[in-house]
TIRO-2110 file (N, C-alpha, C; in Angstrom, 1 decimal):
// TIRO-2110
64.3, -9.7, 100.2, N, 1, A
65.0, -11.0, 99.7, CA, 1, A
66.1, -10.4, 98.7, C, 1, A
67.1, -11.1, 98.7, N, 2, A
68.1, -10.4, 97.7, CA, 2, A
67.7, -11.4, 96.4, C, 2, A
68.4, -10.4, 95.3, N, 3, A
68.1, -10.9, 94.1, CA, 3, A
68.6, -12.3, 93.7, C, 3, A
69.9, -12.2, 94.6, N, 4, A
70.6, -13.6, 94.3, CA, 4, A
70.0, -15.2, 94.5, C, 4, A
68.9, -14.8, 95.7, N, 5, A
68.1, -15.6, 96.1, CA, 5, A
66.9, -15.9, 94.9, C, 5, A
66.3, -15.3, 94.6, N, 6, A
65.0, -15.0, 93.7, CA, 6, A
65.8, -15.5, 92.3, C, 6, A
66.9, -15.1, 92.2, N, 7, A
67.6, -15.9, 90.6, CA, 7, A
67.7, -17.2, 91.0, C, 7, A
68.0, -17.9, 91.9, N, 8, A
68.5, -19.2, 92.3, CA, 8, A
67.0, -19.9, 92.3, C, 8, A
66.3, -19.2, 93.1, N, 9, A
64.7, -20.0, 93.0, CA, 9, A
64.3, -20.0, 91.8, C, 9, A
64.4, -19.3, 90.8, N, 10, A
64.0, -19.4, 89.4, CA, 10, A
64.9, -20.1, 88.3, C, 10, A
66.0, -20.4, 88.6, N, 11, A
66.9, -21.3, 88.3, CA, 11, A
66.6, -22.5, 88.5, C, 11, A
66.0, -22.9, 89.8, N, 12, A
65.7, -24.3, 90.2, CA, 12, A
64.2, -24.4, 89.4, C, 12, A
63.5, -23.8, 89.3, N, 13, A
62.2, -23.9, 88.7, CA, 13, A
62.4, -24.1, 87.4, C, 13, A
63.4, -23.4, 86.3, N, 14, A
63.6, -23.8, 85.2, CA, 14, A
64.2, -25.0, 85.1, C, 14, A
65.3, -25.6, 85.9, N, 15, A
65.7, -27.1, 85.9, CA, 15, A
64.6, -27.9, 86.5, C, 15, A
63.5, -27.7, 86.9, N, 16, A
62.4, -28.6, 87.3, CA, 16, A
61.7, -28.7, 86.2, C, 16, A
61.4, -27.7, 85.4, N, 17, A
60.8, -27.9, 84.1, CA, 17, A
61.5, -28.9, 82.8, C, 17, A
62.8, -28.5, 83.0, N, 18, A
63.6, -29.0, 82.0, CA, 18, A
63.5, -30.6, 82.3, C, 18, A
63.5, -31.0, 83.6, N, 19, A
63.9, -32.3, 83.9, CA, 19, A
62.3, -33.0, 83.8, C, 19, A
61.2, -32.2, 84.0, N, 20, A
59.8, -32.6, 83.8, CA, 20, A
59.9, -32.9, 82.2, C, 20, A
60.3, -32.2, 81.2, N, 21, A
60.2, -32.1, 79.8, CA, 21, A
60.9, -33.4, 79.3, C, 21, A
62.1, -33.7, 79.9, N, 22, A
63.2, -34.6, 79.5, CA, 22, A
62.1, -35.9, 79.9, C, 22, A
61.7, -36.0, 81.0, N, 23, A
60.7, -37.0, 81.6, CA, 23, A
60.0, -37.5, 80.5, C, 23, A
58.8, -36.6, 80.1, N, 24, A
58.1, -36.9, 79.2, CA, 24, A
58.5, -37.5, 77.9, C, 24, A
59.4, -36.6, 77.6, N, 25, A
60.2, -37.0, 76.1, CA, 25, A
60.7, -38.2, 76.1, C, 25, A
61.3, -38.9, 77.0, N, 26, A
61.8, -40.2, 77.3, CA, 26, A
60.9, -41.1, 77.8, C, 26, A
59.7, -40.9, 78.1, N, 27, A
59.0, -41.4, 78.8, CA, 27, A
59.1, -42.2, 80.2, C, 27, A
60.0, -41.3, 81.0, N, 28, A
60.4, -41.6, 81.9, CA, 28, A
59.7, -41.0, 83.3, C, 28, A
58.6, -41.8, 83.7, N, 29, A
57.9, -41.2, 84.9, CA, 29, A
58.5, -40.6, 86.2, C, 29, A
59.6, -41.4, 86.5, N, 30, A
60.5, -41.0, 87.7, CA, 30, A
60.9, -39.5, 87.6, C, 30, A
61.5, -39.3, 86.3, N, 31, A
62.3, -38.1, 86.2, CA, 31, A
61.4, -37.0, 85.8, C, 31, A
60.0, -37.3, 85.2, N, 32, A
58.9, -36.4, 85.2, CA, 32, A
58.4, -35.8, 86.4, C, 32, A
58.4, -36.8, 87.3, N, 33, A
57.8, -36.6, 88.8, CA, 33, A
58.9, -35.7, 89.5, C, 33, A
60.2, -36.0, 89.4, N, 34, A
61.2, -35.2, 90.0, CA, 34, A
60.9, -33.7, 89.4, C, 34, A
61.2, -33.7, 88.5, N, 35, A
60.9, -32.3, 87.6, CA, 35, A
59.6, -31.9, 88.3, C, 35, A
58.6, -32.1, 88.6, N, 36, A
57.2, -31.9, 89.1, CA, 36, A
57.8, -31.2, 90.7, C, 36, A
58.2, -32.2, 91.4, N, 37, A
58.7, -31.9, 92.8, CA, 37, A
59.6, -30.5, 92.8, C, 37, A
60.8, -30.6, 92.1, N, 38, A
61.4, -29.4, 92.1, CA, 38, A
60.9, -27.9, 91.9, C, 38, A
60.2, -28.1, 91.0, N, 39, A
59.1, -26.9, 90.7, CA, 39, A
58.2, -26.5, 91.5, C, 39, A
58.0, -27.3, 92.5, N, 40, A
57.0, -27.3, 93.7, CA, 40, A
57.6, -26.7, 94.7, C, 40, A
59.2, -27.4, 95.0, N, 41, A
59.9, -26.6, 95.7, CA, 41, A
60.2, -25.3, 95.8, C, 41, A
60.6, -25.2, 94.2, N, 42, A
61.1, -23.7, 93.6, CA, 42, A
59.8, -22.6, 94.4, C, 42, A
58.5, -23.3, 93.8, N, 43, A
57.5, -22.2, 93.9, CA, 43, A
57.2, -21.7, 95.5, C, 43, A
57.3, -22.8, 96.6, N, 44, A
57.3, -22.6, 98.0, CA, 44, A
58.3, -21.8, 98.6, C, 44, A
59.7, -21.8, 97.9, N, 45, A
60.7, -20.8, 98.1, CA, 45, A
60.0, -19.5, 97.7, C, 45, A
59.7, -19.4, 96.5, N, 46, A
59.4, -18.2, 95.9, CA, 46, A
58.6, -17.5, 96.9, C, 46, A
57.2, -18.4, 97.3, N, 47, A
56.4, -17.8, 98.3, CA, 47, A
56.9, -17.2, 99.4, C, 47, A
57.8, -18.2, 99.8, N, 48, A
58.4, -17.7, 101.1, CA, 48, A
59.3, -16.2, 101.0, C, 48, A
59.9, -16.1, 99.9, N, 49, A
60.6, -14.8, 99.5, CA, 49, A
59.3, -13.6, 99.7, C, 49, A
58.4, -13.8, 99.0, N, 50, A
57.4, -12.7, 98.9, CA, 50, A
56.7, -12.4, 100.1, C, 50, A
56.7, -13.4, 101.1, N, 51, A
56.1, -13.3, 102.3, CA, 51, A
57.3, -12.4, 103.4, C, 51, A
58.5, -12.6, 103.0, N, 52, A
59.5, -12.0, 103.7, CA, 52, A
59.7, -10.5, 103.3, C, 52, A
59.2, -10.2, 102.0, N, 53, A
59.3, -9.1, 101.1, CA, 53, A
58.3, -8.4, 101.7, C, 53, A
57.3, -9.0, 102.1, N, 54, A
56.1, -8.2, 102.6, CA, 54, A
56.2, -7.5, 103.8, C, 54, A
57.0, -8.4, 104.5, N, 55, A
57.2, -7.9, 105.9, CA, 55, A
58.3, -6.9, 106.3, C, 55, A
59.3, -6.9, 105.1, N, 56, A
60.2, -6.1, 105.3, CA, 56, A
60.0, -4.7, 105.1, C, 56, A
58.8, -4.4, 104.1, N, 57, A
58.2, -3.3, 103.5, CA, 57, A
57.4, -2.5, 104.5, C, 57, A
END
């Protein structure tokens, strides 16, 4: 997998963390949940990258 994809997924994960923190700070449960979902999506994509990397080797 390319470095660009890994960087993109890491950025998505960080955005999820920021969204979750903003939700907690403002007591906005919907925003907090969206942040957690964004993080899960990014983690799933990262895991897919790791699988692809394993098969490329």
